[in-house]
py3Dmol code that shows the C-alpha trace and the ligand (Angstrom):
import py3Dmol

protein = """\
ATOM      1  CA  MET A   1      23.939 -20.058  11.502  1.00  0.00           C
ATOM      2  CA  LYS A   2      23.327 -19.070  15.145  1.00  0.00           C
ATOM      3  CA  ASN A   3      19.812 -18.692  16.537  1.00  0.00           C
ATOM      4  CA  PHE A   4      18.580 -15.113  16.492  1.00  0.00           C
ATOM      5  CA  GLU A   5      15.872 -13.486  18.600  1.00  0.00           C
ATOM      6  CA  THR A   6      14.318 -11.402  15.804  1.00  0.00           C
ATOM      7  CA  LEU A   7      15.322 -13.328  12.672  1.00  0.00           C
ATOM      8  CA  LEU A   8      14.489 -16.795  11.391  1.00  0.00           C
ATOM      9  CA  TRP A   9      16.731 -18.591   8.922  1.00  0.00           C
ATOM     10  CA  GLU A  10      16.274 -21.536   6.634  1.00  0.00           C
ATOM     11  CA  GLN A  11      18.483 -22.686   3.754  1.00  0.00           C
ATOM     12  CA  ASP A  12      17.615 -25.432   1.293  1.00  0.00           C
ATOM     13  CA  GLY A  13      19.881 -27.881  -0.529  1.00  0.00           C
ATOM     14  CA  SER A  14      20.030 -25.731  -3.664  1.00  0.00           C
ATOM     15  CA  GLY A  15      21.569 -22.842  -1.715  1.00  0.00           C
ATOM     16  CA  VAL A  16      18.443 -20.671  -1.475  1.00  0.00           C
ATOM     17  CA  GLY A  17      18.050 -19.081   1.955  1.00  0.00           C
ATOM     18  CA  VAL A  18      14.946 -17.507   3.445  1.00  0.00           C
ATOM     19  CA  LEU A  19      15.448 -14.798   6.058  1.00  0.00           C
ATOM     20  CA  THR A  20      12.296 -13.929   7.995  1.00  0.00           C
ATOM     21  CA  ILE A  21      12.032 -10.781  10.098  1.00  0.00           C
ATOM     22  CA  ASN A  22      10.295 -12.086  13.180  1.00  0.00           C
ATOM     23  CA  ARG A  23       8.650  -9.501  15.458  1.00  0.00           C
ATOM     24  CA  PRO A  24       4.995 -10.374  14.828  1.00  0.00           C
ATOM     25  CA  LYS A  25       3.682  -8.388  17.811  1.00  0.00           C
ATOM     26  CA  ALA A  26       5.154  -5.192  16.303  1.00  0.00           C
ATOM     27  CA  MET A  27       4.353  -5.935  12.644  1.00  0.00           C
ATOM     28  CA  ASN A  28       8.037  -6.915  12.236  1.00  0.00           C
ATOM     29  CA  ALA A  29       9.130  -3.311  12.851  1.00  0.00           C
ATOM     30  CA  LEU A  30      12.889  -2.754  12.772  1.00  0.00           C
ATOM     31  CA  ASN A  31      14.248  -2.026  16.236  1.00  0.00           C
ATOM     32  CA  ASP A  32      17.857  -1.889  17.429  1.00  0.00           C
ATOM     33  CA  LYS A  33      17.953  -5.658  18.035  1.00  0.00           C
ATOM     34  CA  VAL A  34      16.869  -6.396  14.456  1.00  0.00           C
ATOM     35  CA  PHE A  35      19.682  -4.227  13.072  1.00  0.00           C
ATOM     36  CA  VAL A  36      22.298  -5.759  15.393  1.00  0.00           C
ATOM     37  CA  GLU A  37      21.182  -9.222  14.312  1.00  0.00           C
ATOM     38  CA  LEU A  38      20.947  -8.252  10.635  1.00  0.00           C
ATOM     39  CA  GLN A  39      24.581  -7.129  10.783  1.00  0.00           C
ATOM     40  CA  GLU A  40      25.609 -10.449  12.374  1.00  0.00           C
ATOM     41  CA  PHE A  41      23.580 -12.280   9.736  1.00  0.00           C
ATOM     42  CA  ILE A  42      25.251 -10.376   6.867  1.00  0.00           C
ATOM     43  CA  ASP A  43      28.719 -11.008   8.337  1.00  0.00           C
ATOM     44  CA  THR A  44      27.932 -14.725   8.486  1.00  0.00           C
ATOM     45  CA  ILE A  45      26.531 -15.119   4.964  1.00  0.00           C
ATOM     46  CA  ASN A  46      29.344 -13.051   3.455  1.00  0.00           C
ATOM     47  CA  ASN A  47      31.634 -15.980   4.314  1.00  0.00           C
ATOM     48  CA  ASP A  48      29.235 -18.661   3.115  1.00  0.00           C
ATOM     49  CA  GLN A  49      29.999 -19.896  -0.395  1.00  0.00           C
ATOM     50  CA  SER A  50      27.070 -22.345  -0.315  1.00  0.00           C
ATOM     51  CA  LEU A  51      24.449 -19.562  -0.309  1.00  0.00           C
ATOM     52  CA  ARG A  52      23.324 -18.840  -3.909  1.00  0.00           C
ATOM     53  CA  ALA A  53      20.270 -16.612  -3.373  1.00  0.00           C
ATOM     54  CA  LEU A  54      18.505 -14.849  -0.532  1.00  0.00           C
ATOM     55  CA  ILE A  55      14.774 -14.323  -0.066  1.00  0.00           C
ATOM     56  CA  ILE A  56      13.698 -11.845   2.625  1.00  0.00           C
ATOM     57  CA  THR A  57      10.205 -11.817   4.118  1.00  0.00           C
ATOM     58  CA  GLY A  58       8.283 -11.087   7.343  1.00  0.00           C
ATOM     59  CA  THR A  59       6.575 -13.401   9.816  1.00  0.00           C
ATOM     60  CA  GLY A  60       2.836 -13.931   9.347  1.00  0.00           C
ATOM     61  CA  ASP A  61       0.545 -12.804   6.565  1.00  0.00           C
ATOM     62  CA  LYS A  62      -0.066  -9.204   7.684  1.00  0.00           C
ATOM     63  CA  ALA A  63       3.306  -7.540   7.422  1.00  0.00           C
ATOM     64  CA  PHE A  64       6.609  -7.721   5.592  1.00  0.00           C
ATOM     65  CA  VAL A  65       7.997  -4.952   7.822  1.00  0.00           C
ATOM     66  CA  ALA A  66       5.890  -1.992   9.068  1.00  0.00           C
ATOM     67  CA  GLY A  67       8.877   0.346   9.305  1.00  0.00           C
ATOM     68  CA  ALA A  68      11.437   1.500  11.806  1.00  0.00           C
ATOM     69  CA  ASP A  69      10.249   0.967  15.381  1.00  0.00           C
ATOM     70  CA  ILE A  70       8.466   4.263  16.079  1.00  0.00           C
ATOM     71  CA  LYS A  71       8.257   3.623  19.822  1.00  0.00           C
ATOM     72  CA  GLU A  72      12.028   3.216  20.034  1.00  0.00           C
ATOM     73  CA  PHE A  73      13.003   6.516  18.380  1.00  0.00           C
ATOM     74  CA  ALA A  74      10.180   8.694  19.713  1.00  0.00           C
ATOM     75  CA  ASP A  75      12.497  10.473  22.219  1.00  0.00           C
ATOM     76  CA  PHE A  76      15.624  10.648  20.049  1.00  0.00           C
ATOM     77  CA  SER A  77      17.665  13.844  19.606  1.00  0.00           C
ATOM     78  CA  SER A  78      18.687  15.011  16.095  1.00  0.00           C
ATOM     79  CA  GLU A  79      22.155  13.507  16.611  1.00  0.00           C
ATOM     80  CA  GLU A  80      20.745  10.145  17.674  1.00  0.00           C
ATOM     81  CA  ALA A  81      18.330  10.182  14.728  1.00  0.00           C
ATOM     82  CA  THR A  82      21.120  10.896  12.229  1.00  0.00           C
ATOM     83  CA  LYS A  83      23.083   7.960  13.658  1.00  0.00           C
ATOM     84  CA  LEU A  84      19.987   5.739  13.419  1.00  0.00           C
ATOM     85  CA  SER A  85      19.553   6.730   9.787  1.00  0.00           C
ATOM     86  CA  LEU A  86      23.223   6.137   8.905  1.00  0.00           C
ATOM     87  CA  ARG A  87      23.199   2.715  10.555  1.00  0.00           C
ATOM     88  CA  GLY A  88      20.035   1.668   8.697  1.00  0.00           C
ATOM     89  CA  GLN A  89      21.408   2.985   5.403  1.00  0.00           C
ATOM     90  CA  ASN A  90      24.655   1.102   5.958  1.00  0.00           C
ATOM     91  CA  VAL A  91      22.984  -2.232   6.705  1.00  0.00           C
ATOM     92  CA  PHE A  92      20.645  -1.917   3.702  1.00  0.00           C
ATOM     93  CA  GLN A  93      23.574  -0.997   1.468  1.00  0.00           C
ATOM     94  CA  GLN A  94      25.308  -4.206   2.521  1.00  0.00           C
ATOM     95  CA  ILE A  95      22.143  -6.107   1.556  1.00  0.00           C
ATOM     96  CA  GLU A  96      22.104  -4.371  -1.844  1.00  0.00           C
ATOM     97  CA  GLU A  97      25.781  -5.198  -2.358  1.00  0.00           C
ATOM     98  CA  LEU A  98      25.491  -8.917  -1.612  1.00  0.00           C
ATOM     99  CA  GLY A  99      26.872 -10.764  -4.623  1.00  0.00           C
ATOM    100  CA  ILE A 100      23.866 -13.091  -4.896  1.00  0.00           C
ATOM    101  CA  PRO A 101      20.279 -12.377  -6.002  1.00  0.00           C
ATOM    102  CA  VAL A 102      18.238 -10.894  -3.139  1.00  0.00           C
ATOM    103  CA  ILE A 103      14.448 -11.039  -3.475  1.00  0.00           C
ATOM    104  CA  ALA A 104      12.016  -9.290  -1.133  1.00  0.00           C
ATOM    105  CA  ALA A 105       8.867 -11.372  -0.705  1.00  0.00           C
ATOM    106  CA  VAL A 106       6.534  -8.560   0.375  1.00  0.00           C
ATOM    107  CA  ASN A 107       3.818 -10.470   2.204  1.00  0.00           C
ATOM    108  CA  GLY A 108       1.741  -7.596   3.603  1.00  0.00           C
ATOM    109  CA  TYR A 109       2.611  -4.101   4.886  1.00  0.00           C
ATOM    110  CA  ALA A 110       5.960  -2.748   3.673  1.00  0.00           C
ATOM    111  CA  LEU A 111       5.931   0.726   5.148  1.00  0.00           C
ATOM    112  CA  GLY A 112       8.624   3.304   5.847  1.00  0.00           C
ATOM    113  CA  GLY A 113      11.840   1.480   6.742  1.00  0.00           C
ATOM    114  CA  GLY A 114      10.090  -1.736   5.676  1.00  0.00           C
ATOM    115  CA  LEU A 115       9.669  -0.516   2.102  1.00  0.00           C
ATOM    116  CA  GLU A 116      13.195   0.889   2.255  1.00  0.00           C
ATOM    117  CA  PHE A 117      14.406  -2.610   3.176  1.00  0.00           C
ATOM    118  CA  ALA A 118      12.533  -4.054   0.184  1.00  0.00           C
ATOM    119  CA  LEU A 119      13.962  -1.311  -2.079  1.00  0.00           C
ATOM    120  CA  ALA A 120      17.499  -2.389  -1.121  1.00  0.00           C
ATOM    121  CA  CYS A 121      16.689  -5.903  -2.367  1.00  0.00           C
ATOM    122  CA  HIS A 122      17.358  -6.543  -6.062  1.00  0.00           C
ATOM    123  CA  ILE A 123      13.835  -7.693  -6.923  1.00  0.00           C
ATOM    124  CA  ARG A 124      10.464  -7.396  -5.187  1.00  0.00           C
ATOM    125  CA  ILE A 125       7.546  -9.793  -5.424  1.00  0.00           C
ATOM    126  CA  ALA A 126       4.271  -8.963  -3.649  1.00  0.00           C
ATOM    127  CA  SER A 127       1.389 -10.940  -2.194  1.00  0.00           C
ATOM    128  CA  PRO A 128      -2.064  -9.753  -3.345  1.00  0.00           C
ATOM    129  CA  ASN A 129      -2.638  -8.122   0.088  1.00  0.00           C
ATOM    130  CA  ALA A 130       0.665  -6.206   0.022  1.00  0.00           C
ATOM    131  CA  VAL A 131       0.520  -2.525   0.937  1.00  0.00           C
ATOM    132  CA  LEU A 132       3.584  -0.395   0.267  1.00  0.00           C
ATOM    133  CA  GLY A 133       4.337   3.181   1.216  1.00  0.00           C
ATOM    134  CA  LEU A 134       6.597   5.739   2.803  1.00  0.00           C
ATOM    135  CA  PRO A 135       4.320   7.357   5.423  1.00  0.00           C
ATOM    136  CA  GLU A 136       7.136   9.165   7.286  1.00  0.00           C
ATOM    137  CA  VAL A 137       5.663  12.629   6.541  1.00  0.00           C
ATOM    138  CA  SER A 138       2.685  11.623   8.691  1.00  0.00           C
ATOM    139  CA  LEU A 139       5.174  11.414  11.582  1.00  0.00           C
ATOM    140  CA  GLY A 140       6.789  14.732  10.673  1.00  0.00           C
ATOM    141  CA  LEU A 141       9.739  12.938   9.070  1.00  0.00           C
ATOM    142  CA  ILE A 142      11.196  11.907   5.746  1.00  0.00           C
ATOM    143  CA  PRO A 143      12.328   8.366   4.895  1.00  0.00           C
ATOM    144  CA  GLY A 144      15.701   7.773   6.523  1.00  0.00           C
ATOM    145  CA  TYR A 145      16.851   4.331   5.431  1.00  0.00           C
ATOM    146  CA  GLY A 146      17.615   5.220   1.809  1.00  0.00           C
ATOM    147  CA  GLY A 147      14.030   5.650   0.557  1.00  0.00           C
ATOM    148  CA  THR A 148      14.542   9.140  -0.884  1.00  0.00           C
ATOM    149  CA  GLN A 149      17.463   7.787  -2.945  1.00  0.00           C
ATOM    150  CA  ARG A 150      16.273   4.345  -4.067  1.00  0.00           C
ATOM    151  CA  LEU A 151      12.569   4.955  -4.705  1.00  0.00           C
ATOM    152  CA  PRO A 152      13.216   7.574  -7.462  1.00  0.00           C
ATOM    153  CA  GLN A 153      15.617   5.149  -9.164  1.00  0.00           C
ATOM    154  CA  ILE A 154      12.870   2.530  -9.304  1.00  0.00           C
ATOM    155  CA  VAL A 155       9.669   4.493 -10.016  1.00  0.00           C
ATOM    156  CA  GLY A 156      11.045   7.855 -11.227  1.00  0.00           C
ATOM    157  CA  LYS A 157      11.356  11.160  -9.372  1.00  0.00           C
ATOM    158  CA  ALA A 158       7.801  12.446  -9.809  1.00  0.00           C
ATOM    159  CA  LYS A 159       6.100   9.215  -8.691  1.00  0.00           C
ATOM    160  CA  ALA A 160       8.556   8.885  -5.806  1.00  0.00           C
ATOM    161  CA  LEU A 161       7.903  12.431  -4.605  1.00  0.00           C
ATOM    162  CA  GLU A 162       4.172  11.955  -5.023  1.00  0.00           C
ATOM    163  CA  MET A 163       4.360   8.873  -2.773  1.00  0.00           C
ATOM    164  CA  ILE A 164       6.755  10.467  -0.272  1.00  0.00           C
ATOM    165  CA  MET A 165       4.908  13.819  -0.019  1.00  0.00           C
ATOM    166  CA  SER A 166       1.473  12.222   0.352  1.00  0.00           C
ATOM    167  CA  GLY A 167       2.622   9.291   2.465  1.00  0.00           C
ATOM    168  CA  ARG A 168      -0.115   7.300   0.766  1.00  0.00           C
ATOM    169  CA  PHE A 169      -0.275   3.529   0.673  1.00  0.00           C
ATOM    170  CA  VAL A 170       0.053   1.732  -2.655  1.00  0.00           C
ATOM    171  CA  LYS A 171      -1.637  -1.644  -3.112  1.00  0.00           C
ATOM    172  CA  ALA A 172      -0.092  -4.600  -4.949  1.00  0.00           C
ATOM    173  CA  GLU A 173      -1.730  -3.925  -8.351  1.00  0.00           C
ATOM    174  CA  GLU A 174      -0.559  -0.310  -8.433  1.00  0.00           C
ATOM    175  CA  ALA A 175       2.896  -1.323  -7.167  1.00  0.00           C
ATOM    176  CA  LEU A 176       3.131  -3.692 -10.126  1.00  0.00           C
ATOM    177  CA  SER A 177       1.953  -1.050 -12.584  1.00  0.00           C
ATOM    178  CA  ILE A 178       4.619   1.473 -11.485  1.00  0.00           C
ATOM    179  CA  GLY A 179       7.426  -1.108 -11.427  1.00  0.00           C
ATOM    180  CA  LEU A 180       7.756  -1.039  -7.649  1.00  0.00           C
ATOM    181  CA  VAL A 181       7.296  -4.816  -7.612  1.00  0.00           C
ATOM    182  CA  SER A 182       8.072  -7.199 -10.473  1.00  0.00           C
ATOM    183  CA  LYS A 183       5.282  -9.690  -9.837  1.00  0.00           C
ATOM    184  CA  ILE A 184       2.200 -10.396  -7.744  1.00  0.00           C
ATOM    185  CA  ALA A 185       2.268 -13.924  -6.360  1.00  0.00           C
ATOM    186  CA  GLU A 186      -0.747 -15.980  -7.375  1.00  0.00           C
ATOM    187  CA  GLY A 187       0.022 -18.769  -4.919  1.00  0.00           C
ATOM    188  CA  ASP A 188       2.528 -19.207  -2.119  1.00  0.00           C
ATOM    189  CA  ILE A 189       4.789 -16.146  -2.261  1.00  0.00           C
ATOM    190  CA  LEU A 190       7.935 -17.968  -1.080  1.00  0.00           C
ATOM    191  CA  GLU A 191       7.439 -20.697  -3.682  1.00  0.00           C
ATOM    192  CA  GLU A 192       7.053 -18.036  -6.365  1.00  0.00           C
ATOM    193  CA  ALA A 193      10.162 -16.226  -5.134  1.00  0.00           C
ATOM    194  CA  ARG A 194      12.036 -19.552  -5.312  1.00  0.00           C
ATOM    195  CA  GLY A 195      10.693 -20.013  -8.849  1.00  0.00           C
ATOM    196  CA  MET A 196      12.030 -16.594  -9.813  1.00  0.00           C
ATOM    197  CA  VAL A 197      15.465 -17.462  -8.477  1.00  0.00           C
ATOM    198  CA  LYS A 198      15.659 -20.915 -10.103  1.00  0.00           C
ATOM    199  CA  PRO A 199      16.890 -19.839 -13.568  1.00  0.00           C
ATOM    200  CA  MET A 200      19.509 -17.612 -11.892  1.00  0.00           C
ATOM    201  CA  LEU A 201      20.973 -20.601 -10.049  1.00  0.00           C
ATOM    202  CA  LYS A 202      21.833 -22.178 -13.394  1.00  0.00           C
ATOM    203  CA  GLN A 203      24.003 -19.229 -14.451  1.00  0.00           C
ATOM    204  CA  ALA A 204      27.654 -18.483 -13.731  1.00  0.00           C
ATOM    205  CA  PRO A 205      27.772 -17.219 -10.123  1.00  0.00           C
ATOM    206  CA  LEU A 206      30.587 -14.724 -10.734  1.00  0.00           C
ATOM    207  CA  ALA A 207      28.712 -13.262 -13.702  1.00  0.00           C
ATOM    208  CA  ILE A 208      25.675 -12.770 -11.427  1.00  0.00           C
ATOM    209  CA  THR A 209      27.862 -10.999  -8.861  1.00  0.00           C
ATOM    210  CA  LYS A 210      29.367  -8.695 -11.481  1.00  0.00           C
ATOM    211  CA  ALA A 211      25.930  -8.009 -12.993  1.00  0.00           C
ATOM    212  CA  ILE A 212      24.687  -6.841  -9.586  1.00  0.00           C
ATOM    213  CA  GLU A 213      27.755  -4.641  -9.217  1.00  0.00           C
ATOM    214  CA  ALA A 214      27.435  -3.179 -12.728  1.00  0.00           C
ATOM    215  CA  VAL A 215      23.704  -2.428 -12.467  1.00  0.00           C
ATOM    216  CA  LYS A 216      24.285  -0.698  -9.126  1.00  0.00           C
ATOM    217  CA  GLU A 217      26.469   1.816 -10.983  1.00  0.00           C
ATOM    218  CA  SER A 218      23.801   2.576 -13.606  1.00  0.00           C
ATOM    219  CA  GLY A 219      23.086   6.288 -13.942  1.00  0.00           C
ATOM    220  CA  LYS A 220      26.433   7.245 -12.412  1.00  0.00           C
ATOM    221  CA  THR A 221      29.069   9.064 -14.467  1.00  0.00           C
ATOM    222  CA  ASN A 222      31.492   6.137 -14.470  1.00  0.00           C
ATOM    223  CA  GLY A 223      28.802   3.461 -14.974  1.00  0.00           C
ATOM    224  CA  PHE A 224      29.863   2.530 -18.528  1.00  0.00           C
ATOM    225  CA  GLU A 225      33.544   2.404 -17.572  1.00  0.00           C
ATOM    226  CA  HIS A 226      32.675   0.205 -14.593  1.00  0.00           C
ATOM    227  CA  GLU A 227      30.689  -2.134 -16.851  1.00  0.00           C
ATOM    228  CA  ALA A 228      33.616  -2.471 -19.273  1.00  0.00           C
ATOM    229  CA  ASN A 229      36.027  -3.277 -16.434  1.00  0.00           C
ATOM    230  CA  LEU A 230      33.718  -5.887 -14.889  1.00  0.00           C
ATOM    231  CA  PHE A 231      33.072  -7.366 -18.354  1.00  0.00           C
ATOM    232  CA  GLY A 232      36.829  -7.619 -18.839  1.00  0.00           C
ATOM    233  CA  ASP A 233      37.366  -9.194 -15.392  1.00  0.00           C
ATOM    234  CA  LEU A 234      35.004 -12.035 -16.256  1.00  0.00           C
ATOM    235  CA  PHE A 235      37.162 -13.045 -19.237  1.00  0.00           C
ATOM    236  CA  SER A 236      39.747 -14.390 -16.808  1.00  0.00           C
ATOM    237  CA  THR A 237      37.290 -16.693 -15.001  1.00  0.00           C
ATOM    238  CA  ALA A 238      37.027 -20.452 -15.482  1.00  0.00           C
ATOM    239  CA  ASP A 239      33.263 -20.111 -15.809  1.00  0.00           C
ATOM    240  CA  PHE A 240      33.655 -17.858 -18.855  1.00  0.00           C
ATOM    241  CA  LYS A 241      35.832 -20.511 -20.510  1.00  0.00           C
ATOM    242  CA  GLU A 242      33.294 -23.195 -19.563  1.00  0.00           C
ATOM    243  CA  GLY A 243      30.299 -21.132 -20.745  1.00  0.00           C
ATOM    244  CA  THR A 244      31.780 -20.342 -24.149  1.00  0.00           C
ATOM    245  CA  GLN A 245      33.185 -23.872 -24.605  1.00  0.00           C
ATOM    246  CA  ALA A 246      29.798 -25.392 -23.716  1.00  0.00           C
ATOM    247  CA  PHE A 247      28.127 -23.155 -26.317  1.00  0.00           C
ATOM    248  CA  ILE A 248      30.601 -24.243 -28.993  1.00  0.00           C
ATOM    249  CA  GLU A 249      30.240 -27.922 -28.015  1.00  0.00           C
ATOM    250  CA  LYS A 250      26.409 -27.574 -27.929  1.00  0.00           C
ATOM    251  CA  ARG A 251      26.099 -28.802 -24.333  1.00  0.00           C
ATOM    252  CA  LYS A 252      24.919 -27.332 -21.025  1.00  0.00           C
ATOM    253  CA  PRO A 253      27.650 -25.514 -19.054  1.00  0.00           C
ATOM    254  CA  GLU A 254      28.753 -26.740 -15.644  1.00  0.00           C
ATOM    255  CA  PHE A 255      29.735 -23.678 -13.677  1.00  0.00           C
ATOM    256  CA  GLN A 256      32.067 -23.845 -10.668  1.00  0.00           C
ATOM    257  CA  GLY A 257      31.806 -20.256  -9.463  1.00  0.00           C
ATOM    258  CA  LYS A 258      35.504 -19.716 -10.306  1.00  0.00           C
TER     259      LYS A 258
END
"""
ligand_1 = """\
54
LIG
N 6.855 0.707 15.048
C 6.503 0.207 16.252
N 5.390 -0.529 16.440
C 4.618 -0.768 15.371
C 4.936 -0.278 14.088
C 6.117 0.494 13.955
N 6.536 0.980 12.762
N 3.966 -0.654 13.221
C 3.074 -1.376 13.932
N 3.464 -1.446 15.243
C 2.786 -2.110 16.355
C 1.578 -1.304 16.810
O 1.978 -0.275 17.671
C 0.773 -2.393 17.520
O 1.336 -2.624 18.776
P 0.387 -2.760 20.081
O -0.422 -3.994 19.815
O 1.365 -2.917 21.196
O -0.444 -1.530 20.130
C 1.037 -3.624 16.654
O 2.243 -3.344 15.916
C -0.067 -3.910 15.660
O -0.272 -2.728 14.894
P -1.718 -2.048 14.698
O -2.599 -2.353 15.861
O -1.499 -0.622 14.352
O -2.235 -2.886 13.435
P -3.211 -2.396 12.277
O -3.510 -3.612 11.476
O -4.334 -1.605 12.831
O -2.333 -1.363 11.395
C -0.349 -0.639 10.235
C -1.183 -1.832 10.720
C -1.086 0.115 9.124
C 0.952 -1.227 9.683
C -0.068 0.333 11.406
O 0.470 -0.437 12.487
C 0.905 1.425 11.091
O 0.531 2.435 10.477
N 2.181 1.277 11.505
C 3.193 2.302 11.354
C 3.656 2.440 9.910
C 4.674 3.561 9.779
O 4.396 4.718 10.014
N 5.906 3.209 9.383
C 6.982 4.137 9.224
C 7.812 4.141 10.477
S 8.979 5.452 10.513
C 10.277 4.919 9.602
O 10.285 3.818 9.086
C 11.399 5.883 9.531
C 12.456 5.559 8.559
O 12.323 5.724 7.364
C 13.755 5.093 9.026
"""
view = py3Dmol.view(width=600, height=400)
view.addModel(protein, "pdb")
view.setStyle({"model": 0}, {"cartoon": {"style": "trace"}})
view.addModel(ligand_1, "xyz")
view.setStyle({"model": 1}, {"stick": {}})
view.zoomTo()
view.show()
C-alpha cells in the first residue's frame, strides 16, 4: 500500500486491516484529498486477496470523522454541491459493497458525512465518548453522502427524520439503544472491533461476500430472488463442498475462499 497524506493503513497477519482517517487538526473532516485517497485505497484493496476484514476509524480520541469539510464547500454553487454529493455517495457505496466485513470503530464525533461514512460500513462499534448525528440542517443543508437513505434503513424512518430534522447529537448509549451501533467498547475499541471480526474470519469467505450482497438487497422488490440466486451460486464453490463434508465428517472446515 502506498503512503497517503490523509489516511493511515495497517494490516495484520490474519488479514485484518485498519484504515485511519488522519486529519486531526480538522477533526478528520472529509475534504477533497481524503476522497481522492479513499478512492485510491479502495482500488488497491479490491485487488488484494489477503485482506479479510476492514476496520475504519479516525485519528485521536476526539473524532471518528466530524463530517464533510465545511470550509471547503462554503462557496460552492448548486452544481458543484451536487457533484460533491454524488462523489461522496459513490465512494461510500463502494465501501458498502466491499466483499469483506467492514466495521466502523466510532471513536468520538461521527457527524454529518462522518456518520454517513459509518452508516456505509456493515457494523458500527462505538467508544463510550462517541457522539453521532446528522447536523446538516444547522448549516441549512440535508445530509448528502447517503444519510437520508441509510439512516432510515438502520433506525427506522421516524427516528431517522427526528434525528435529521433536529440535527441533534446522539450519545453512545442512545445509539446502542436505537440500533445505530451494535456495541459500546468497554476497552480498546480497535481490539474489540478485531474481536468482533474474529469469528467471521473462520467462515467461508465467499459465503461472507454473498451474505453482504444479499443483505444489501433486503427490502427491495427482487431481494428474495437475489437471495435465492446467490444461495444457488454458492453450491458450486469448493468451500461449500468442504463445509458440508467437514460437518458430515465431524471436523472443522478448512476454507480456501474458492
Ligand atoms: N469541517 C471543517 N473543519 C472542521 C469540521 C468540519 N466538518 N469539524 C471540525 N472542524 C475543525 C474546526 O473548524 C476547528 O478548526 P480550527 O482549529 O482551525 O478552528 C477544529 O476542527 C477543531 O474543531 P472545534 O474547535 O470546533 O472543536 P470542538 O471540540 O469545540 O467541537 C465539533 C467539535 C462538535 C465536532 C465541532 O467541530 C463541529 O460541530 N464540527 C462540525 C460538525 C458538522 O456540522 N458536520 C457536518 C458537516 S456538513 C456535511 O457533512 C455535509 C454532508 O452530509 C455531505
